[in-house]
All heavy atoms as TSV, in Angstrom:
chain	resi	resn	atom	element	x	y	z
A	1	MET	N	N	-19.897	-49.855	36.660
A	1	MET	CA	C	-20.467	-48.634	36.082
A	1	MET	C	C	-19.334	-47.883	35.313
A	1	MET	O	O	-18.294	-47.704	35.775
A	1	MET	CB	C	-21.032	-47.796	37.202
A	1	MET	CG	C	-21.777	-46.607	36.759
A	1	MET	SD	S	-22.454	-45.525	38.002
A	1	MET	CE	C	-22.840	-46.646	39.368
A	2	TRP	N	N	-19.729	-47.402	34.147
A	2	TRP	CA	C	-18.785	-46.604	33.342
A	2	TRP	C	C	-19.163	-45.135	33.425
A	2	TRP	O	O	-20.328	-44.849	33.480
A	2	TRP	CB	C	-18.729	-47.086	31.855
A	2	TRP	CG	C	-18.332	-48.524	31.736
A	2	TRP	CD1	C	-17.087	-48.991	31.707
A	2	TRP	CD2	C	-19.197	-49.626	31.747
A	2	TRP	NE1	N	-17.125	-50.322	31.592
A	2	TRP	CE2	C	-18.405	-50.799	31.656
A	2	TRP	CE3	C	-20.624	-49.784	31.814
A	2	TRP	CZ2	C	-18.912	-52.062	31.598
A	2	TRP	CZ3	C	-21.095	-51.043	31.738
A	2	TRP	CH2	C	-20.335	-52.190	31.658
A	3	THR	N	N	-18.167	-44.238	33.323
A	3	THR	CA	C	-18.472	-42.862	33.436
A	3	THR	C	C	-17.732	-42.116	32.388
A	3	THR	O	O	-16.740	-42.546	31.836
A	3	THR	CB	C	-18.090	-42.278	34.829
A	3	THR	OG1	O	-16.667	-42.437	34.981
A	3	THR	CG2	C	-18.859	-42.966	35.940
A	4	ALA	N	N	-18.306	-40.895	32.112
A	4	ALA	CA	C	-17.665	-39.967	31.186
A	4	ALA	C	C	-18.083	-38.595	31.519
A	4	ALA	O	O	-19.153	-38.402	32.115
A	4	ALA	CB	C	-18.122	-40.279	29.695
A	5	SER	N	N	-17.339	-37.565	31.239
A	5	SER	CA	C	-17.716	-36.233	31.628
A	5	SER	C	C	-18.317	-35.474	30.408
A	5	SER	O	O	-17.971	-35.786	29.240
A	5	SER	CB	C	-16.561	-35.447	32.160
A	5	SER	OG	O	-15.490	-35.374	31.240
A	6	GLY	N	N	-19.187	-34.564	30.708
A	6	GLY	CA	C	-19.755	-33.735	29.624
A	6	GLY	C	C	-20.092	-32.400	30.175
A	6	GLY	O	O	-19.548	-31.954	31.212
A	7	SER	N	N	-20.976	-31.636	29.536
A	7	SER	CA	C	-21.322	-30.340	30.066
A	7	SER	C	C	-22.817	-30.095	29.836
A	7	SER	O	O	-23.444	-30.638	28.983
A	7	SER	CB	C	-20.498	-29.269	29.373
A	7	SER	OG	O	-20.823	-29.139	28.044
A	8	ALA	N	N	-23.312	-29.202	30.664
A	8	ALA	CA	C	-24.735	-28.732	30.538
A	8	ALA	C	C	-24.811	-27.339	31.079
A	8	ALA	O	O	-23.829	-26.862	31.726
A	8	ALA	CB	C	-25.685	-29.705	31.246
A	9	LEU	N	N	-25.927	-26.665	30.978
A	9	LEU	CA	C	-25.970	-25.330	31.511
A	9	LEU	C	C	-26.148	-25.443	33.042
A	9	LEU	O	O	-26.872	-26.295	33.560
A	9	LEU	CB	C	-27.137	-24.557	30.861
A	9	LEU	CG	C	-26.977	-24.253	29.398
A	9	LEU	CD1	C	-28.189	-23.469	28.943
A	9	LEU	CD2	C	-25.713	-23.436	29.169
A	10	ASN	N	N	-25.539	-24.525	33.746
A	10	ASN	CA	C	-25.598	-24.499	35.214
A	10	ASN	C	C	-26.702	-23.615	35.772
A	10	ASN	O	O	-26.728	-23.395	36.913
A	10	ASN	CB	C	-24.208	-24.074	35.797
A	10	ASN	CG	C	-23.857	-22.681	35.465
A	10	ASN	OD1	O	-24.665	-21.887	34.896
A	10	ASN	ND2	N	-22.666	-22.296	35.857
A	11	GLY	N	N	-27.597	-23.101	34.909
A	11	GLY	CA	C	-28.702	-22.301	35.335
A	11	GLY	C	C	-28.300	-20.855	35.351
A	11	GLY	O	O	-29.206	-19.977	35.439
A	12	ARG	N	N	-27.095	-20.479	35.122
A	12	ARG	CA	C	-26.689	-19.088	34.992
A	12	ARG	C	C	-26.296	-18.764	33.551
A	12	ARG	O	O	-25.694	-17.746	33.282
A	12	ARG	CB	C	-25.561	-18.784	35.979
A	12	ARG	CG	C	-25.977	-18.961	37.439
A	12	ARG	CD	C	-24.864	-18.512	38.361
A	12	ARG	NE	N	-23.664	-19.334	38.194
A	12	ARG	CZ	C	-23.371	-20.367	38.936
A	12	ARG	NH1	N	-24.192	-20.827	39.823
A	12	ARG	NH2	N	-22.282	-21.060	38.751
A	13	GLY	N	N	-26.637	-19.693	32.618
A	13	GLY	CA	C	-26.281	-19.464	31.248
A	13	GLY	C	C	-24.847	-19.857	30.893
A	13	GLY	O	O	-24.473	-19.659	29.767
A	14	LYS	N	N	-24.102	-20.335	31.889
A	14	LYS	CA	C	-22.665	-20.753	31.609
A	14	LYS	C	C	-22.596	-22.231	31.627
A	14	LYS	O	O	-23.286	-22.911	32.362
A	14	LYS	CB	C	-21.761	-20.109	32.669
A	14	LYS	CG	C	-21.724	-18.632	32.649
A	14	LYS	CD	C	-20.948	-17.993	33.784
A	14	LYS	CE	C	-19.817	-18.846	34.375
A	14	LYS	NZ	N	-19.138	-18.230	35.491
A	15	PRO	N	N	-21.688	-22.802	30.820
A	15	PRO	CA	C	-21.526	-24.252	30.901
A	15	PRO	C	C	-20.970	-24.650	32.293
A	15	PRO	O	O	-20.250	-23.977	32.883
A	15	PRO	CB	C	-20.525	-24.581	29.845
A	15	PRO	CG	C	-20.324	-23.324	29.038
A	15	PRO	CD	C	-20.882	-22.170	29.867
A	16	CYS	N	N	-21.406	-25.837	32.697
A	16	CYS	CA	C	-20.949	-26.412	33.972
A	16	CYS	C	C	-20.453	-27.729	33.712
A	16	CYS	O	O	-21.128	-28.547	33.035
A	16	CYS	CB	C	-22.155	-26.423	34.906
A	16	CYS	SG	S	-21.963	-27.292	36.419
A	17	PRO	N	N	-19.279	-28.108	34.201
A	17	PRO	CA	C	-18.771	-29.487	34.034
A	17	PRO	C	C	-19.693	-30.473	34.758
A	17	PRO	O	O	-20.150	-30.197	35.830
A	17	PRO	CB	C	-17.379	-29.433	34.673
A	17	PRO	CG	C	-17.315	-28.229	35.501
A	17	PRO	CD	C	-18.369	-27.320	35.004
A	18	ARG	N	N	-19.972	-31.607	34.077
A	18	ARG	CA	C	-20.888	-32.583	34.568
A	18	ARG	C	C	-20.272	-33.991	34.414
A	18	ARG	O	O	-19.555	-34.228	33.470
A	18	ARG	CB	C	-22.172	-32.473	33.891
A	18	ARG	CG	C	-22.811	-31.068	34.057
A	18	ARG	CD	C	-24.258	-30.954	33.641
A	18	ARG	NE	N	-25.140	-31.626	34.463
A	18	ARG	CZ	C	-25.775	-31.151	35.541
A	18	ARG	NH1	N	-25.452	-29.979	36.038
A	18	ARG	NH2	N	-26.648	-31.853	36.197
A	19	LEU	N	N	-20.672	-34.877	35.251
A	19	LEU	CA	C	-20.281	-36.243	35.136
A	19	LEU	C	C	-21.515	-37.041	34.631
A	19	LEU	O	O	-22.542	-37.116	35.304
A	19	LEU	CB	C	-19.841	-36.803	36.504
A	19	LEU	CG	C	-19.375	-38.232	36.538
A	19	LEU	CD1	C	-18.110	-38.364	35.812
A	19	LEU	CD2	C	-19.201	-38.671	37.959
A	20	ILE	N	N	-21.390	-37.595	33.411
A	20	ILE	CA	C	-22.424	-38.358	32.777
A	20	ILE	C	C	-22.218	-39.809	33.089
A	20	ILE	O	O	-21.114	-40.322	32.726
A	20	ILE	CB	C	-22.532	-38.137	31.290
A	20	ILE	CG1	C	-22.543	-36.562	30.907
A	20	ILE	CG2	C	-23.618	-38.812	30.641
A	20	ILE	CD1	C	-23.766	-35.839	31.436
A	21	LEU	N	N	-23.194	-40.504	33.685
A	21	LEU	CA	C	-23.049	-41.881	33.935
A	21	LEU	C	C	-23.590	-42.707	32.875
A	21	LEU	O	O	-24.489	-42.373	32.078
A	21	LEU	CB	C	-23.748	-42.245	35.227
A	21	LEU	CG	C	-23.332	-41.319	36.423
A	21	LEU	CD1	C	-24.169	-41.759	37.716
A	21	LEU	CD2	C	-21.920	-41.459	36.721
A	22	GLN	N	N	-23.120	-43.995	32.759
A	22	GLN	CA	C	-23.539	-44.943	31.787
A	22	GLN	C	C	-23.764	-46.263	32.452
A	22	GLN	O	O	-23.222	-46.500	33.555
A	22	GLN	CB	C	-22.506	-45.114	30.635
A	22	GLN	CG	C	-22.238	-43.903	29.869
A	22	GLN	CD	C	-21.119	-44.103	28.833
A	22	GLN	OE1	O	-20.474	-45.078	28.822
A	22	GLN	NE2	N	-20.921	-43.109	28.037
A	23	GLY	N	N	-24.564	-47.173	31.818
A	23	GLY	CA	C	-24.794	-48.473	32.295
A	23	GLY	C	C	-25.831	-48.608	33.411
A	23	GLY	O	O	-25.922	-49.605	34.080
A	24	LEU	N	N	-26.641	-47.563	33.579
A	24	LEU	CA	C	-27.693	-47.566	34.606
A	24	LEU	C	C	-29.020	-48.028	34.011
A	24	LEU	O	O	-29.262	-47.917	32.767
A	24	LEU	CB	C	-27.876	-46.206	35.238
A	24	LEU	CG	C	-26.609	-45.632	35.892
A	24	LEU	CD1	C	-26.965	-44.178	36.306
A	24	LEU	CD2	C	-26.178	-46.478	37.041
A	25	GLU	N	N	-29.932	-48.441	34.851
A	25	GLU	CA	C	-31.390	-48.751	34.384
A	25	GLU	C	C	-32.044	-47.387	34.285
A	25	GLU	O	O	-32.158	-46.639	35.230
A	25	GLU	CB	C	-32.043	-49.633	35.378
A	25	GLU	CG	C	-31.463	-50.986	35.444
A	25	GLU	CD	C	-32.245	-51.859	36.486
A	25	GLU	OE1	O	-33.477	-51.687	36.591
A	25	GLU	OE2	O	-31.656	-52.703	37.185
A	26	LYS	N	N	-32.567	-47.105	33.059
A	26	LYS	CA	C	-33.244	-45.816	32.838
A	26	LYS	C	C	-34.428	-45.517	33.747
A	26	LYS	O	O	-34.678	-44.414	34.123
A	26	LYS	CB	C	-33.666	-45.686	31.367
A	26	LYS	CG	C	-32.500	-45.587	30.416
A	26	LYS	CD	C	-32.982	-45.370	28.986
A	26	LYS	CE	C	-31.827	-45.287	28.051
A	26	LYS	NZ	N	-32.214	-44.986	26.729
A	27	THR	N	N	-35.194	-46.540	34.020
A	27	THR	CA	C	-36.446	-46.342	34.844
A	27	THR	C	C	-36.199	-46.509	36.358
A	27	THR	O	O	-37.077	-46.216	37.110
A	27	THR	CB	C	-37.470	-47.349	34.381
A	27	THR	OG1	O	-37.002	-48.675	34.526
A	27	THR	CG2	C	-37.951	-47.094	32.960
A	28	ALA	N	N	-34.982	-46.915	36.707
A	28	ALA	CA	C	-34.721	-47.088	38.181
A	28	ALA	C	C	-34.383	-45.712	38.794
A	28	ALA	O	O	-34.012	-44.807	38.161
A	28	ALA	CB	C	-33.532	-48.008	38.342
A	29	ALA	N	N	-34.673	-45.686	40.089
A	29	ALA	CA	C	-34.284	-44.518	40.879
A	29	ALA	C	C	-33.091	-44.778	41.690
A	29	ALA	O	O	-32.772	-45.851	42.206
A	29	ALA	CB	C	-35.421	-44.159	41.891
A	30	TYR	N	N	-32.203	-43.706	41.794
A	30	TYR	CA	C	-30.909	-43.864	42.453
A	30	TYR	C	C	-30.882	-42.732	43.447
A	30	TYR	O	O	-31.340	-41.619	43.221
A	30	TYR	CB	C	-29.779	-43.720	41.492
A	30	TYR	CG	C	-29.718	-44.940	40.526
A	30	TYR	CD1	C	-30.414	-44.807	39.334
A	30	TYR	CD2	C	-29.023	-46.068	40.801
A	30	TYR	CE1	C	-30.405	-45.870	38.450
A	30	TYR	CE2	C	-28.994	-47.118	39.963
A	30	TYR	CZ	C	-29.649	-47.033	38.794
A	30	TYR	OH	O	-29.662	-48.080	37.887
A	31	GLN	N	N	-30.277	-43.068	44.645
A	31	GLN	CA	C	-30.188	-42.037	45.723
A	31	GLN	C	C	-28.747	-41.869	46.139
A	31	GLN	O	O	-27.968	-42.831	46.241
A	31	GLN	CB	C	-30.992	-42.509	46.920
A	31	GLN	CG	C	-31.046	-41.518	48.055
A	31	GLN	CD	C	-32.092	-41.883	49.142
A	31	GLN	OE1	O	-33.143	-42.497	48.764
A	31	GLN	NE2	N	-31.797	-41.642	50.354
A	32	ASP	N	N	-28.312	-40.603	46.384
A	32	ASP	CA	C	-26.961	-40.328	46.847
A	32	ASP	C	C	-26.859	-40.287	48.295
A	32	ASP	O	O	-27.894	-40.484	49.052
A	32	ASP	CB	C	-26.406	-39.047	46.113
A	32	ASP	CG	C	-27.079	-37.829	46.575
A	32	ASP	OD1	O	-27.800	-37.791	47.543
A	32	ASP	OD2	O	-26.768	-36.687	45.954
A	33	GLU	N	N	-25.679	-40.070	48.818
A	33	GLU	CA	C	-25.473	-40.068	50.300
A	33	GLU	C	C	-26.141	-38.902	50.960
A	33	GLU	O	O	-26.401	-38.950	52.212
A	33	GLU	CB	C	-23.975	-40.066	50.652
A	33	GLU	CG	C	-23.224	-38.812	50.284
A	33	GLU	CD	C	-22.730	-38.756	48.793
A	33	GLU	OE1	O	-23.085	-39.658	48.040
A	33	GLU	OE2	O	-22.020	-37.816	48.539
A	34	ALA	N	N	-26.554	-37.872	50.267
A	34	ALA	CA	C	-27.222	-36.735	50.834
A	34	ALA	C	C	-28.744	-36.927	50.809
A	34	ALA	O	O	-29.492	-36.061	51.291
A	34	ALA	CB	C	-26.874	-35.417	50.098
A	35	GLY	N	N	-29.239	-38.056	50.158
A	35	GLY	CA	C	-30.609	-38.258	50.162
A	35	GLY	C	C	-31.360	-37.839	48.875
A	35	GLY	O	O	-32.519	-37.947	48.704
A	36	LYS	N	N	-30.626	-37.172	47.981
A	36	LYS	CA	C	-31.169	-36.721	46.687
A	36	LYS	C	C	-31.415	-37.933	45.787
A	36	LYS	O	O	-30.590	-38.854	45.705
A	36	LYS	CB	C	-30.259	-35.769	45.968
A	36	LYS	CG	C	-30.057	-34.443	46.733
A	36	LYS	CD	C	-29.163	-33.526	45.930
A	36	LYS	CE	C	-28.953	-32.227	46.665
A	36	LYS	NZ	N	-28.083	-31.353	45.937
A	37	ARG	N	N	-32.575	-37.893	45.120
A	37	ARG	CA	C	-32.891	-38.998	44.210
A	37	ARG	C	C	-32.841	-38.548	42.783
A	37	ARG	O	O	-33.216	-37.416	42.403
A	37	ARG	CB	C	-34.320	-39.510	44.500
A	37	ARG	CG	C	-34.354	-40.294	45.800
A	37	ARG	CD	C	-35.741	-40.982	45.913
A	37	ARG	NE	N	-35.703	-41.749	47.179
A	37	ARG	CZ	C	-36.501	-42.701	47.403
A	37	ARG	NH1	N	-37.365	-43.114	46.461
A	37	ARG	NH2	N	-36.458	-43.373	48.505
A	38	TYR	N	N	-32.402	-39.539	41.934
A	38	TYR	CA	C	-32.262	-39.270	40.495
A	38	TYR	C	C	-32.799	-40.525	39.787
A	38	TYR	O	O	-32.719	-41.618	40.299
A	38	TYR	CB	C	-30.783	-39.053	40.146
A	38	TYR	CG	C	-30.036	-38.101	40.952
A	38	TYR	CD1	C	-29.335	-38.494	42.089
A	38	TYR	CD2	C	-29.993	-36.778	40.597
A	38	TYR	CE1	C	-28.611	-37.516	42.860
A	38	TYR	CE2	C	-29.259	-35.833	41.326
A	38	TYR	CZ	C	-28.575	-36.286	42.485
A	38	TYR	OH	O	-27.883	-35.328	43.232
A	39	THR	N	N	-33.291	-40.337	38.556
A	39	THR	CA	C	-33.630	-41.491	37.713
A	39	THR	C	C	-32.370	-41.846	36.940
A	39	THR	O	O	-31.443	-41.039	36.725
A	39	THR	CB	C	-34.714	-41.167	36.714
A	39	THR	OG1	O	-34.304	-40.137	35.862
A	39	THR	CG2	C	-36.017	-40.696	37.487
A	40	GLY	N	N	-32.342	-43.091	36.504
A	40	GLY	CA	C	-31.225	-43.528	35.671
A	40	GLY	C	C	-31.124	-42.771	34.392
A	40	GLY	O	O	-30.004	-42.372	33.908
A	41	PHE	N	N	-32.282	-42.403	33.814
A	41	PHE	CA	C	-32.299	-41.618	32.612
A	41	PHE	C	C	-31.690	-40.263	32.847
A	41	PHE	O	O	-30.882	-39.822	32.022
A	41	PHE	CB	C	-33.750	-41.429	32.152
A	41	PHE	CG	C	-33.925	-40.565	30.889
A	41	PHE	CD1	C	-33.668	-41.129	29.658
A	41	PHE	CD2	C	-34.256	-39.285	30.995
A	41	PHE	CE1	C	-33.713	-40.317	28.489
A	41	PHE	CE2	C	-34.378	-38.457	29.879
A	41	PHE	CZ	C	-34.102	-38.971	28.629
A	42	MET	N	N	-31.975	-39.611	33.911
A	42	MET	CA	C	-31.443	-38.318	34.236
A	42	MET	C	C	-29.911	-38.347	34.395
A	42	MET	O	O	-29.217	-37.565	33.855
A	42	MET	CB	C	-32.065	-37.743	35.480
A	42	MET	CG	C	-31.635	-36.345	35.847
A	42	MET	SD	S	-32.554	-35.830	37.324
A	42	MET	CE	C	-31.173	-35.209	38.253
A	43	LEU	N	N	-29.426	-39.397	35.100
A	43	LEU	CA	C	-28.018	-39.509	35.306
A	43	LEU	C	C	-27.252	-39.815	34.043
A	43	LEU	O	O	-26.112	-39.448	33.893
A	43	LEU	CB	C	-27.740	-40.605	36.332
A	43	LEU	CG	C	-28.255	-40.340	37.765
A	43	LEU	CD1	C	-28.133	-41.567	38.625
A	43	LEU	CD2	C	-27.414	-39.191	38.351
A	44	GLN	N	N	-27.935	-40.444	33.095
A	44	GLN	CA	C	-27.292	-40.783	31.807
A	44	GLN	C	C	-27.377	-39.710	30.767
A	44	GLN	O	O	-26.739	-39.766	29.774
A	44	GLN	CB	C	-27.826	-42.111	31.277
A	44	GLN	CG	C	-27.483	-43.328	32.111
A	44	GLN	CD	C	-28.038	-44.608	31.547
A	44	GLN	OE1	O	-27.190	-45.404	31.116
A	44	GLN	NE2	N	-29.281	-44.810	31.605
A	45	THR	N	N	-28.269	-38.691	30.991
A	45	THR	CA	C	-28.431	-37.595	30.038
A	45	THR	C	C	-27.873	-36.273	30.561
A	45	THR	O	O	-27.038	-35.622	29.978
A	45	THR	CB	C	-29.898	-37.458	29.618
A	45	THR	OG1	O	-30.667	-37.302	30.777
A	45	THR	CG2	C	-30.373	-38.636	28.760
A	46	LEU	N	N	-28.370	-35.888	31.783
A	46	LEU	CA	C	-27.858	-34.643	32.403
A	46	LEU	C	C	-26.600	-34.841	33.257
A	46	LEU	O	O	-25.840	-33.984	33.369
A	46	LEU	CB	C	-28.978	-33.986	33.218
A	46	LEU	CG	C	-30.204	-33.548	32.488
A	46	LEU	CD1	C	-31.256	-33.036	33.424
A	46	LEU	CD2	C	-29.828	-32.470	31.435
A	47	GLY	N	N	-26.528	-35.941	33.937
A	47	GLY	CA	C	-25.368	-36.273	34.749
A	47	GLY	C	C	-25.466	-35.487	36.099
A	47	GLY	O	O	-26.450	-34.933	36.454
A	48	LEU	N	N	-24.354	-35.548	36.788
A	48	LEU	CA	C	-24.195	-34.847	38.085
A	48	LEU	C	C	-23.295	-33.646	37.937
A	48	LEU	O	O	-22.237	-33.787	37.270
A	48	LEU	CB	C	-23.631	-35.799	39.107
A	48	LEU	CG	C	-24.548	-37.012	39.444
A	48	LEU	CD1	C	-23.694	-38.078	40.153
A	48	LEU	CD2	C	-25.674	-36.579	40.294
A	49	PRO	N	N	-23.627	-32.575	38.491
A	49	PRO	CA	C	-22.749	-31.300	38.385
A	49	PRO	C	C	-21.462	-31.528	39.168
A	49	PRO	O	O	-21.490	-31.947	40.344
A	49	PRO	CB	C	-23.635	-30.196	38.952
A	49	PRO	CG	C	-24.596	-30.888	39.859
A	49	PRO	CD	C	-24.826	-32.267	39.299
A	50	LEU	N	N	-20.335	-31.178	38.581
A	50	LEU	CA	C	-19.105	-31.270	39.267
A	50	LEU	C	C	-18.841	-29.949	39.937
A	50	LEU	O	O	-19.110	-28.926	39.383
A	50	LEU	CB	C	-17.932	-31.550	38.217
A	50	LEU	CG	C	-18.018	-32.973	37.567
A	50	LEU	CD1	C	-17.007	-33.048	36.470
A	50	LEU	CD2	C	-17.770	-34.041	38.628
A	51	PRO	N	N	-18.239	-30.025	41.086
A	51	PRO	CA	C	-17.889	-28.685	41.784
A	51	PRO	C	C	-16.776	-28.006	41.044
A	51	PRO	O	O	-16.006	-28.642	40.320
A	51	PRO	CB	C	-17.429	-29.145	43.146
A	51	PRO	CG	C	-17.005	-30.590	42.956
A	51	PRO	CD	C	-17.849	-31.155	41.844
A	52	GLY	N	N	-16.716	-26.726	41.170
A	52	GLY	CA	C	-15.674	-25.952	40.458
A	52	GLY	C	C	-16.082	-25.548	39.037
A	52	GLY	O	O	-17.212	-25.588	38.671
A	53	ASP	N	N	-15.078	-25.270	38.241
A	53	ASP	CA	C	-15.219	-24.824	36.860
A	53	ASP	C	C	-14.313	-25.583	35.988
A	53	ASP	O	O	-13.531	-26.398	36.500
A	53	ASP	CB	C	-14.902	-23.251	36.755
A	53	ASP	CG	C	-15.545	-22.630	35.606
A	53	ASP	OD1	O	-16.208	-23.307	34.761
A	53	ASP	OD2	O	-15.287	-21.407	35.354
A	54	TYR	N	N	-14.383	-25.446	34.679
A	54	TYR	CA	C	-13.532	-26.171	33.766
A	54	TYR	C	C	-12.079	-25.889	34.101
A	54	TYR	O	O	-11.696	-24.766	34.341
A	54	TYR	CB	C	-13.821	-25.784	32.364
A	54	TYR	CG	C	-15.138	-26.405	31.869
A	54	TYR	CD1	C	-16.259	-25.635	31.641
A	54	TYR	CD2	C	-15.164	-27.746	31.517
A	54	TYR	CE1	C	-17.374	-26.136	31.170
A	54	TYR	CE2	C	-16.369	-28.347	31.037
A	54	TYR	CZ	C	-17.499	-27.554	30.886
A	54	TYR	OH	O	-18.630	-28.081	30.416
A	55	GLY	N	N	-11.312	-26.975	34.230
A	55	GLY	CA	C	-9.886	-26.784	34.471
A	55	GLY	C	C	-9.616	-26.719	36.015
A	55	GLY	O	O	-8.436	-26.810	36.374
A	56	GLN	N	N	-10.574	-26.549	36.816
A	56	GLN	CA	C	-10.436	-26.410	38.238
A	56	GLN	C	C	-11.471	-27.181	38.972
A	56	GLN	O	O	-12.210	-26.656	39.821
A	56	GLN	CB	C	-10.521	-24.927	38.647
A	56	GLN	CG	C	-9.485	-24.029	38.038
A	56	GLN	CD	C	-9.611	-22.591	38.392
A	56	GLN	OE1	O	-10.520	-22.235	39.128
A	56	GLN	NE2	N	-8.794	-21.780	37.927
A	57	VAL	N	N	-11.510	-28.502	38.765
A	57	VAL	CA	C	-12.499	-29.260	39.359
A	57	VAL	C	C	-11.890	-30.077	40.532
A	57	VAL	O	O	-11.048	-30.914	40.309
A	57	VAL	CB	C	-13.089	-30.283	38.313
A	57	VAL	CG1	C	-14.148	-31.163	38.987
A	57	VAL	CG2	C	-13.697	-29.483	37.145
A	58	PRO	N	N	-12.267	-29.786	41.685
A	58	PRO	CA	C	-11.775	-30.569	42.842
A	58	PRO	C	C	-12.315	-31.953	42.879
A	58	PRO	O	O	-13.375	-32.242	42.172
A	58	PRO	CB	C	-12.294	-29.768	44.084
A	58	PRO	CG	C	-13.344	-28.899	43.596
A	58	PRO	CD	C	-13.177	-28.712	42.168
A	59	ALA	N	N	-11.712	-32.885	43.516
A	59	ALA	CA	C	-12.161	-34.246	43.595
A	59	ALA	C	C	-13.564	-34.332	44.215
A	59	ALA	O	O	-13.882	-33.591	45.152
A	59	ALA	CB	C	-11.157	-35.065	44.387
A	60	LYS	N	N	-14.345	-35.194	43.680
A	60	LYS	CA	C	-15.735	-35.452	44.246
A	60	LYS	C	C	-16.026	-36.897	44.007
A	60	LYS	O	O	-15.807	-37.457	42.982
A	60	LYS	CB	C	-16.769	-34.556	43.525
A	60	LYS	CG	C	-18.163	-34.836	43.836
A	60	LYS	CD	C	-18.626	-34.447	45.219
A	60	LYS	CE	C	-20.103	-34.725	45.423
A	60	LYS	NZ	N	-20.463	-34.725	46.827
A	61	LEU	N	N	-16.611	-37.511	45.090
A	61	LEU	CA	C	-16.945	-38.921	45.012
A	61	LEU	C	C	-18.380	-39.073	45.392
A	61	LEU	O	O	-18.748	-38.531	46.468
A	61	LEU	CB	C	-16.050	-39.712	45.917
A	61	LEU	CG	C	-16.250	-41.242	45.975
A	61	LEU	CD1	C	-15.827	-41.812	44.566
A	61	LEU	CD2	C	-15.377	-41.817	47.044
A	62	TRP	N	N	-19.223	-39.685	44.570
A	62	TRP	CA	C	-20.626	-39.967	44.882
A	62	TRP	C	C	-20.789	-41.399	45.232
A	62	TRP	O	O	-20.242	-42.244	44.569
A	62	TRP	CB	C	-21.558	-39.580	43.758
A	62	TRP	CG	C	-21.852	-38.187	43.519
A	62	TRP	CD1	C	-22.716	-37.378	44.064
A	62	TRP	CD2	C	-21.088	-37.312	42.532
A	62	TRP	NE1	N	-22.729	-36.108	43.547
A	62	TRP	CE2	C	-21.684	-36.024	42.665
A	62	TRP	CE3	C	-20.054	-37.498	41.634
A	62	TRP	CZ2	C	-21.270	-34.998	41.907
A	62	TRP	CZ3	C	-19.682	-36.444	40.913
A	62	TRP	CH2	C	-20.306	-35.167	40.999
A	63	TYR	N	N	-21.703	-41.701	46.169
A	63	TYR	CA	C	-22.100	-43.024	46.415
A	63	TYR	C	C	-23.599	-43.064	46.126
A	63	TYR	O	O	-24.396	-42.464	46.782
A	63	TYR	CB	C	-21.899	-43.407	47.930
A	63	TYR	CG	C	-20.449	-43.529	48.286
A	63	TYR	CD1	C	-19.794	-42.515	48.908
A	63	TYR	CD2	C	-19.754	-44.697	48.024
A	63	TYR	CE1	C	-18.403	-42.543	49.242
A	63	TYR	CE2	C	-18.412	-44.802	48.341
A	63	TYR	CZ	C	-17.722	-43.742	48.940
A	63	TYR	OH	O	-16.415	-43.823	49.272
A	64	LEU	N	N	-23.962	-43.770	45.043
A	64	LEU	CA	C	-25.295	-43.930	44.612
A	64	LEU	C	C	-25.761	-45.348	44.806
A	64	LEU	O	O	-25.004	-46.283	44.573
A	64	LEU	CB	C	-25.457	-43.549	43.121
A	64	LEU	CG	C	-25.079	-42.133	42.760
A	64	LEU	CD1	C	-25.051	-42.036	41.190
A	64	LEU	CD2	C	-26.007	-41.143	43.320
A	65	HIS	N	N	-26.984	-45.545	45.334
A	65	HIS	CA	C	-27.526	-46.824	45.380
A	65	HIS	C	C	-28.946	-46.845	44.841
A	65	HIS	O	O	-29.671	-45.838	44.861
A	65	HIS	CB	C	-27.543	-47.409	46.807
A	65	HIS	CG	C	-28.381	-46.703	47.801
A	65	HIS	ND1	N	-28.009	-45.531	48.462
A	65	HIS	CD2	C	-29.655	-46.953	48.237
A	65	HIS	CE1	C	-28.984	-45.106	49.252
A	65	HIS	NE2	N	-29.985	-45.883	49.099
A	66	LYS	N	N	-29.324	-47.972	44.207
A	66	LYS	CA	C	-30.642	-48.069	43.620
A	66	LYS	C	C	-31.737	-48.204	44.689
A	66	LYS	O	O	-31.549	-49.037	45.598
A	66	LYS	CB	C	-30.729	-49.320	42.673
A	66	LYS	CG	C	-31.925	-49.238	41.801
A	66	LYS	CD	C	-31.936	-50.296	40.678
A	66	LYS	CE	C	-31.044	-51.392	40.662
A	66	LYS	NZ	N	-31.331	-52.362	39.639
A	67	VAL	N	N	-32.802	-47.406	44.618
A	67	VAL	CA	C	-33.843	-47.524	45.636
A	67	VAL	C	C	-35.189	-48.002	44.956
A	67	VAL	O	O	-35.337	-47.972	43.808
A	67	VAL	CB	C	-34.057	-46.170	46.261
A	67	VAL	CG1	C	-32.938	-45.876	47.181
A	67	VAL	CG2	C	-34.351	-45.051	45.319
């Protein structure tokens, strides 16, 4: 899986750093270790929100599996 970072709105009108994934099946569902489900399309367009703010992003590791 290849990854790249991008940005999207965090709901408060401010940009939020995001991790945009690539190489996923758009119609497949993926689940993280917390039980949250995402579609491949969503992960490749909106991505996953990174903790912190620009320039101050702590390490974060996600384990996603196709369900």
